[in-house]
N, C-alpha and C positions, 0 to 999 in steps of 0.2 A: 503495676503498672501501666501505663495507659500506653494506646499506642492510637493515631490515625493515620487513618488509610482514605486516599481519595477511594471516591467511588461515581461516576457519572460527575453530574456537576457539583453534588457533595461528598458530603464526607462519612467514614464510620469510626465510630471509635469502642474499643474494647481494650477489656483488662486480663493480662494474663502473668502466671507464676513466672515471676525471675528465679525462681529456683530451680524450672524443669525449666528455661528456655532464654537463651542470650540474642539480643540483638546488635545486627554485626558493628552498628552507626549508629546512634541517636542524634548524630548532626545532621539539621536540613541545611541540603542541599540548596542555597539560592535560584529560582528560576529568573535566568536570563534570557529571552527571545533573545535570537538574533536579530538583529537591526539590517534592513531593508537592502544598506550601500551593501554592510557582509556577505548579503547569500549573494548580491550581486561578483561580490571578489571571488565568491565561488564558482559561480558560469564563469567566472573569465579564467579560471584557474583548476578545472577540475581534476581529483585524482585520477590518474590513468585512464584522463581523456582527452580528445582537441577541447576547446573554447566552444559555446553553444553555436556561436556565429558557423563556424565553419563545420559542423556537422546538419545544417539544414540551408535550404537554398528556397527563391521564390518556387520552385516546381514544385515541392515537398508537400505531402499532406503529413499533419502530426496528431497522433493516438497521445492523451496526457492520461495515465492510469495514475487513482487517489484511490485511499482506502477509503471505509464506508465508517460512518458513526461508533464503531466499535474502538476504534483506536484515534489514539489522543495523537493527532499529527496538526503539524503546521500546514494544513493542507491549501485554508483562505491565501496566505500569507505566501505560501511558494507558488501557487499554481499562479496567483495573480501577476506576479513580476517573473514568472517563467514566459507568461504568455505574452505579455509587453517586448521579453526579450526576441522572442519568437519576428514576432510583428518588425519589429525593430533588423531582421534577419533576413525578411521579405515574405516569410508565410501569411498569406491571408487568413483573417480568422473562419472566412468561408471555406478552409481548407484543415481545419484541426476542428476537436470532440474532446471529450473529457469520458472517460469512462469510470463507474466505483469498481474496484475490486472487491466483493462482494465475497467469495467463494460459495458458499451453500447457506450464508447467514438471510436473513431478509431484504426483500428491497429498500432503496435507501426513500425514506418519504420527502414530500415537494421542501416543506419545511428545514430536513437535514441538508438536502442540495444546496438550498440557500445558503445556510449557517457555516457548509464546511468549505462552500468554493466563490461564495458572497455573489449581492445581486448580479454586480458589473458584470461576472463571467457565465450565469446561468442565462445573462439575457441575450448574451453577445456569440456564444459559444452554443456547439449539439452537445446535449447531454446521455449520454448512451448509460444502459443498461442491462445487468449479467445477471443473467439468467443460467444456472449450473444441471438446470433440469429441460430446459428448452429446445430440445434438440436440431431446431431449424435453425439458430443463432452460432449454433457450434462446429467445428470446424476437425478434420484428424490432421495430426503432425508426423503421425509416426507412432515408432515402438521406444523405450527406453532399451538399453541393456539389462534389467532384471523381467522384460518383458509387458511394460504396463503402457496402457497405449493412451497415448495425449492424446487428445481433449481439451482443444480451448475457442476460448471467442471468438467467431469470424474477423472480429474487429480488428486482430490484428493480422488479419494477413490482408485487410481492405488500405493501412493508411502503409506509406513510404518510411515512418518514423515511426516509434515507439517511446515515451520519456515515464517513465515508473520515480511515482514520488511516495514517500512515505516515512518509518520513522526505523530506526535500528533498535532493538529493543531487547529484552531476553523471551527468549521461548523453549515453553519443554518439550515443543518433540524437538526442535531445527537447532535448536539451542542458540540464534540469531533469529531476529526476520530482520526484512529489510531486502531492496535487488529482486531475485528472481520470486521468491517468497509473492509477491503482487500478480505475477502471471500463475504459478502455481504452488495454493489451491486459489488465489485469489480470483482467475480469469477460467479456471479449467471446470470439466463437466465434471458434475457428481461423479460420474462412474469415477475419471482420475484419483479424483479427491480423493475416495475410499481406498482405493489400491494404493496411492499415495502414506496415506495413513498408517494401512496398515503395514507399511516394509517400517517402519518406527514401533512395532511388536514386540515384542518380543514369546511365544507362545508356551515357551518350553516353561520360562518361570512367572506367566500370565504376570508379566509388567512390560514395562520400556527397554527397550533397547539402550545402551549405556555408548555403544560407540558404532 
């Protein structure tokens, strides 16, 4: 049995023994990216939140958090539409910035910034970088109930509004990604990332916690 898996911009094919493994579904799900107007409708009627226009005003500064090149998300489309909507709501482009939630991944290259955000955004908004090891760009946000020190990028304190973007996908530690994962580990210090990942391990069994 042959299988093809997406890998970066290409794909990898491999074969396996059907007698030993079974595939849950061999049907390919058609890729149907959302159209701009569909995303606009989601901005108008978000789940569990007022519309974007009611969340910001002309006095606000906005930080937009996006995934790096290791995550397959529609950042270019989403950030462009979000930026335009924020401008319509009165927020000045000079009061906006984009930051990549890289966690402890390598920095985003200049070429990747353009690919992930489009030249339009890179030329018009301030693009911030996160370094989990740079103490000068980190701030303390207290401790969790389990005693983990929460250290995050200082930019989260410098803007009055923060918008998180990204995909919701399966994750071997967290169950599913999305939302708050853009903050931790995305914009956390290496120390905080290490501490939170340790919580997912079961040292008695030598594996991962199942609950």
